[in-house]
Structure formats: structure tokens, C-alpha cells
N, CA, C and O atoms as CSV, one atom per row, in Angstrom:
chain,resi,resn,atom,element,x,y,z
A,1,MET,N,N,118.005,106.288,75.085
A,1,MET,CA,C,118.715,105.202,75.162
A,1,MET,C,C,119.618,103.991,74.473
A,1,MET,O,O,119.898,104.041,73.275
A,2,ALA,N,N,119.956,103.142,75.137
A,2,ALA,CA,C,121.579,102.631,74.410
A,2,ALA,C,C,120.610,101.437,73.665
A,2,ALA,O,O,119.388,101.310,73.749
A,3,ASP,N,N,121.630,100.575,72.878
A,3,ASP,CA,C,120.785,99.717,72.045
A,3,ASP,C,C,121.292,98.558,73.008
A,3,ASP,O,O,122.509,98.489,73.182
A,4,VAL,N,N,120.461,97.635,73.654
A,4,VAL,CA,C,120.503,96.864,74.518
A,4,VAL,C,C,120.200,94.998,73.599
A,4,VAL,O,O,119.608,94.723,72.556
A,5,ILE,N,N,120.879,94.175,74.539
A,5,ILE,CA,C,120.227,92.672,74.145
A,5,ILE,C,C,119.589,92.074,75.370
A,5,ILE,O,O,119.949,92.518,76.460
A,6,ILE,N,N,118.708,91.143,75.323
A,6,ILE,CA,C,118.068,90.617,76.847
A,6,ILE,C,C,118.312,89.673,76.846
A,6,ILE,O,O,117.464,88.890,76.419
A,7,GLY,N,N,119.251,89.289,77.186
A,7,GLY,CA,C,119.769,87.833,77.166
A,7,GLY,C,C,118.866,87.024,78.127
A,7,GLY,O,O,119.152,85.876,77.789
A,8,GLY,N,N,117.966,86.919,79.104
A,8,GLY,CA,C,117.200,86.204,79.934
A,8,GLY,C,C,116.762,87.095,81.278
A,8,GLY,O,O,117.086,88.270,81.449
A,9,PHE,N,N,116.005,86.340,82.141
A,9,PHE,CA,C,115.882,86.851,83.239
A,9,PHE,C,C,116.019,86.122,84.452
A,9,PHE,O,O,115.908,84.913,84.657
A,10,TYR,N,N,116.244,86.940,85.119
A,10,TYR,CA,C,117.047,86.637,86.665
A,10,TYR,C,C,115.715,86.277,87.395
A,10,TYR,O,O,114.718,86.780,86.877
A,11,LEU,N,N,115.511,85.517,88.478
A,11,LEU,CA,C,114.408,85.463,89.442
A,11,LEU,C,C,115.341,85.865,90.467
A,11,LEU,O,O,116.555,85.801,90.273
A,12,VAL,N,N,114.765,86.335,91.707
A,12,VAL,CA,C,115.208,87.282,92.468
A,12,VAL,C,C,114.482,87.176,93.642
A,12,VAL,O,O,113.268,87.175,93.436
A,13,MET,N,N,114.853,87.073,94.957
A,13,MET,CA,C,114.788,87.180,95.966
A,13,MET,C,C,114.715,87.878,96.781
A,13,MET,O,O,115.667,87.544,97.487
A,14,VAL,N,N,114.043,89.018,97.452
A,14,VAL,CA,C,114.108,90.425,98.026
A,14,VAL,C,C,113.705,90.307,99.638
A,14,VAL,O,O,112.993,89.348,99.935
A,15,PHE,N,N,114.091,91.173,100.649
A,15,PHE,CA,C,112.965,91.631,101.710
A,15,PHE,C,C,114.025,92.174,102.045
A,15,PHE,O,O,115.175,91.878,101.721
A,16,ILE,N,N,113.417,93.486,103.116
A,16,ILE,CA,C,114.168,93.982,103.730
A,16,ILE,C,C,114.014,94.469,104.995
A,16,ILE,O,O,112.998,94.892,105.546
A,17,SER,N,N,115.510,94.329,105.532
A,17,SER,CA,C,116.110,93.762,107.167
A,17,SER,C,C,115.228,94.576,107.720
A,17,SER,O,O,114.586,95.432,107.110
A,18,PRO,N,N,115.156,94.289,109.122
A,18,PRO,CA,C,114.777,95.748,110.261
A,18,PRO,C,C,115.490,97.281,110.780
A,18,PRO,O,O,115.174,98.297,111.400
A,19,GLU,N,N,116.648,96.683,110.075
A,19,GLU,CA,C,117.554,98.064,109.481
A,19,GLU,C,C,117.182,98.839,108.792
A,19,GLU,O,O,117.437,100.043,108.819
A,20,GLY,N,N,116.417,98.173,107.955
A,20,GLY,CA,C,116.326,99.275,106.329
A,20,GLY,C,C,116.895,98.456,105.226
A,20,GLY,O,O,116.317,98.567,104.145
A,21,ASN,N,N,117.870,97.692,105.286
A,21,ASN,CA,C,118.542,96.776,104.414
A,21,ASN,C,C,118.109,96.152,103.321
A,21,ASN,O,O,117.886,94.945,103.406
A,22,VAL,N,N,117.924,96.763,102.211
A,22,VAL,CA,C,117.240,95.835,101.085
A,22,VAL,C,C,118.264,94.441,100.396
A,22,VAL,O,O,119.295,94.687,99.769
A,23,MET,N,N,117.984,93.625,100.535
A,23,MET,CA,C,118.926,92.202,100.747
A,23,MET,C,C,118.227,91.598,99.481
A,23,MET,O,O,117.057,91.854,99.193
A,24,GLY,N,N,119.134,90.683,98.665
A,24,GLY,CA,C,118.034,89.495,97.872
A,24,GLY,C,C,119.403,88.627,97.463
A,24,GLY,O,O,120.528,88.711,97.955
A,25,GLU,N,N,118.860,87.669,96.272
A,25,GLU,CA,C,119.937,86.938,95.773
A,25,GLU,C,C,118.897,86.143,95.050
A,25,GLU,O,O,117.757,85.705,95.203
A,26,VAL,N,N,120.001,86.187,94.072
A,26,VAL,CA,C,119.621,85.673,92.740
A,26,VAL,C,C,119.521,83.664,93.008
A,26,VAL,O,O,120.288,82.894,93.586
A,27,LEU,N,N,118.227,83.442,92.281
A,27,LEU,CA,C,117.511,82.128,92.391
A,27,LEU,C,C,117.926,81.198,91.168
A,27,LEU,O,O,118.258,80.013,91.139
A,28,ASP,N,N,117.819,81.958,90.374
A,28,ASP,CA,C,117.730,80.812,88.881
A,28,ASP,C,C,117.766,81.900,87.866
A,28,ASP,O,O,117.767,83.050,88.304
A,29,HIS,N,N,117.796,81.706,86.502
A,29,HIS,CA,C,117.987,82.424,85.229
A,29,HIS,C,C,116.990,81.546,84.528
A,29,HIS,O,O,116.611,80.392,84.728
A,30,TYR,N,N,116.681,82.482,83.627
A,30,TYR,CA,C,115.812,82.017,82.438
A,30,TYR,C,C,115.727,82.270,81.374
A,30,TYR,O,O,115.660,83.481,81.166
A,31,ASN,N,N,115.682,81.409,80.206
A,31,ASN,CA,C,115.192,82.364,78.922
A,31,ASN,C,C,113.773,82.749,78.419
A,31,ASN,O,O,113.503,83.669,77.647
A,32,ASP,N,N,113.112,82.069,78.872
A,32,ASP,CA,C,111.812,82.197,79.169
A,32,ASP,C,C,110.887,82.892,80.125
A,32,ASP,O,O,110.570,82.418,81.216
A,33,PRO,N,N,110.344,84.400,79.508
A,33,PRO,CA,C,109.909,85.118,80.732
A,33,PRO,C,C,108.496,84.558,81.615
A,33,PRO,O,O,108.112,84.879,82.740
A,34,TYR,N,N,108.160,84.008,81.045
A,34,TYR,CA,C,106.477,83.336,81.208
A,34,TYR,C,C,106.869,82.475,82.519
A,34,TYR,O,O,106.123,82.535,83.496
A,35,GLN,N,N,108.228,81.539,82.551
A,35,GLN,CA,C,108.571,80.247,83.272
A,35,GLN,C,C,109.104,81.165,84.505
A,35,GLN,O,O,108.704,80.800,85.610
A,36,CYS,N,N,110.130,82.550,84.462
A,36,CYS,CA,C,110.613,83.233,85.609
A,36,CYS,C,C,109.168,83.830,86.254
A,36,CYS,O,O,109.008,83.958,87.468
A,37,VAL,N,N,108.431,84.079,85.531
A,37,VAL,CA,C,107.106,84.867,86.383
A,37,VAL,C,C,106.382,83.443,87.114
A,37,VAL,O,O,106.149,83.489,88.322
A,38,VAL,N,N,106.078,82.319,86.407
A,38,VAL,CA,C,105.212,81.335,86.981
A,38,VAL,C,C,105.943,80.846,88.206
A,38,VAL,O,O,105.495,80.607,89.327
A,39,ASN,N,N,107.207,80.750,87.724
A,39,ASN,CA,C,108.341,80.252,89.379
A,39,ASN,C,C,108.243,80.912,90.560
A,39,ASN,O,O,108.040,80.538,91.716
A,40,GLY,N,N,108.453,82.123,89.971
A,40,GLY,CA,C,108.391,83.661,91.391
A,40,GLY,C,C,106.614,83.035,91.793
A,40,GLY,O,O,106.472,82.783,92.990
A,41,GLN,N,N,105.513,82.823,91.018
A,41,GLN,CA,C,104.329,83.122,91.774
A,41,GLN,C,C,104.324,82.213,92.246
A,41,GLN,O,O,103.546,82.294,93.197
A,42,TYR,N,N,105.037,80.641,92.141
A,42,TYR,CA,C,104.728,79.856,93.312
A,42,TYR,C,C,105.522,80.342,94.158
A,42,TYR,O,O,104.881,80.826,95.091
A,43,GLU,N,N,107.051,80.488,94.332
A,43,GLU,CA,C,107.935,81.018,95.062
A,43,GLU,C,C,106.926,82.142,96.429
A,43,GLU,O,O,106.825,81.884,97.628
A,44,GLU,N,N,106.419,83.169,95.792
A,44,GLU,CA,C,106.002,83.806,96.557
A,44,GLU,C,C,104.625,83.439,97.609
A,44,GLU,O,O,104.364,84.013,98.666
A,45,GLU,N,N,103.787,82.211,96.909
A,45,GLU,CA,C,102.704,81.759,97.477
A,45,GLU,C,C,103.343,80.902,98.860
A,45,GLU,O,O,102.791,80.856,99.960
A,46,ASN,N,N,105.069,80.031,98.372
A,46,ASN,CA,C,105.085,79.199,99.786
A,46,ASN,C,C,106.046,80.071,101.040
A,46,ASN,O,O,106.405,79.488,102.063
A,47,ALA,N,N,106.369,81.483,100.776
A,47,ALA,CA,C,107.403,82.595,101.198
A,47,ALA,C,C,106.771,82.813,102.447
A,47,ALA,O,O,105.567,82.583,102.550
A,48,PRO,N,N,107.633,83.355,103.703
A,48,PRO,CA,C,106.984,83.577,104.937
A,48,PRO,C,C,107.233,85.346,104.224
A,48,PRO,O,O,107.926,85.898,103.368
A,49,PHE,N,N,106.061,85.730,105.331
A,49,PHE,CA,C,105.367,87.042,104.753
A,49,PHE,C,C,106.963,88.338,104.852
A,49,PHE,O,O,107.795,88.354,105.759
A,50,GLY,N,N,106.934,89.131,103.789
A,50,GLY,CA,C,108.065,89.674,104.014
A,50,GLY,C,C,109.031,89.710,102.910
A,50,GLY,O,O,109.677,90.564,102.303
A,51,VAL,N,N,108.904,88.707,102.898
A,51,VAL,CA,C,110.109,87.792,100.617
A,51,VAL,C,C,109.137,88.265,99.844
A,51,VAL,O,O,107.919,88.364,99.989
A,52,GLY,N,N,109.953,88.567,98.919
A,52,GLY,CA,C,109.277,89.045,98.205
A,52,GLY,C,C,110.031,88.628,96.876
A,52,GLY,O,O,111.255,88.646,97.001
A,53,TYR,N,N,109.438,88.160,95.308
A,53,TYR,CA,C,110.037,87.626,94.370
A,53,TYR,C,C,109.886,88.436,92.959
A,53,TYR,O,O,108.796,88.692,92.446
A,54,VAL,N,N,110.934,88.735,92.511
A,54,VAL,CA,C,110.743,89.233,90.859
A,54,VAL,C,C,111.662,89.132,90.071
A,54,VAL,O,O,112.853,89.185,90.379
A,55,CYS,N,N,111.134,88.946,88.765
A,55,CYS,CA,C,111.836,88.969,87.478
A,55,CYS,C,C,112.610,89.828,87.178
A,55,CYS,O,O,112.057,90.927,87.134
A,56,ILE,N,N,114.201,89.855,86.822
A,56,ILE,CA,C,114.654,91.228,86.218
A,56,ILE,C,C,115.206,90.849,84.766
A,56,ILE,O,O,115.784,89.762,84.770
A,57,GLU,N,N,115.164,91.485,83.538
A,57,GLU,CA,C,115.840,91.416,82.630
A,57,GLU,C,C,117.310,91.367,82.439
A,57,GLU,O,O,117.743,92.517,82.516
A,58,ASP,N,N,118.206,90.553,82.233
A,58,ASP,CA,C,119.432,90.167,82.626
A,58,ASP,C,C,119.886,90.705,80.933
A,58,ASP,O,O,119.823,89.939,79.972
A,59,VAL,N,N,120.460,92.554,80.809
A,59,VAL,CA,C,120.328,93.683,80.163
A,59,VAL,C,C,122.011,93.434,79.498
A,59,VAL,O,O,122.943,93.097,80.229
A,60,ILE,N,N,122.118,93.601,78.438
A,60,ILE,CA,C,123.364,93.422,77.436
A,60,ILE,C,C,123.707,94.661,76.989
A,60,ILE,O,O,123.205,94.750,75.869
A,61,TYR,N,N,124.400,95.860,77.303
A,61,TYR,CA,C,124.254,96.729,76.534
A,61,TYR,C,C,125.166,96.619,75.027
A,61,TYR,O,O,126.395,96.546,75.023
A,62,LYS,N,N,124.498,96.623,74.037
A,62,LYS,CA,C,125.928,96.828,72.814
A,62,LYS,C,C,126.827,97.585,73.314
A,62,LYS,O,O,127.666,97.038,74.030
A,63,ASP,N,N,126.900,98.771,73.131
A,63,ASP,CA,C,127.933,99.280,73.759
A,63,ASP,C,C,129.054,98.902,74.628
A,63,ASP,O,O,130.127,99.504,74.591
A,64,GLY,N,N,128.794,97.795,75.502
A,64,GLY,CA,C,129.860,97.464,76.717
A,64,GLY,C,C,129.587,98.418,78.030
A,64,GLY,O,O,130.264,98.390,79.057
A,65,LYS,N,N,128.700,99.085,77.835
A,65,LYS,CA,C,128.654,100.100,79.106
A,65,LYS,C,C,127.633,99.516,80.022
A,65,LYS,O,O,126.545,99.402,79.457
A,66,ASP,N,N,127.646,99.106,81.275
A,66,ASP,CA,C,126.757,99.046,82.256
A,66,ASP,C,C,125.356,100.004,82.354
A,66,ASP,O,O,125.193,100.874,81.499
A,67,ALA,N,N,124.442,99.827,83.334
A,67,ALA,CA,C,123.309,100.114,83.389
A,67,ALA,C,C,124.024,101.375,84.207
A,67,ALA,O,O,124.047,102.398,83.524
A,68,GLY,N,N,124.517,101.488,85.318
A,68,GLY,CA,C,125.051,102.800,86.224
A,68,GLY,C,C,125.771,103.584,85.374
A,68,GLY,O,O,126.285,104.626,85.781
């Protein structure tokens, strides 16, 4: 595995369309993973069915390459 730096955490809203497409939107960026999770849980509690929230690491690769 490449050397990485975690630059923070993205709170992402995701859902799957009736056609099966995964759709999403980044809502915010956090330095504290706990705050990301707390805000994600709040959003989840107030969201309609079928919408989910997840915190994803903001990964910076030291060698300049991306995850793909």
C-alpha cells in the first residue's frame, strides 16, 4: 500500500436511483472524524427513506498518484 496522508473526512449523501445509478453529493469536509460521524447520524435521522450518509477519508497519496 502506498504511503498516504488523511487530509480530513468528507460527509457524503448517497442514494440509488430507480435505474440503479448510485448518486451522491459531498456535503461538508471535517478535520475531526467524530464530528463527521455525529453530523452524518443527524442527517440520517432526518432524511427520507433510501438516502444514506457516510464519512469518507480525504486521502492524499505521498507519491502523487490517486486511488485508481
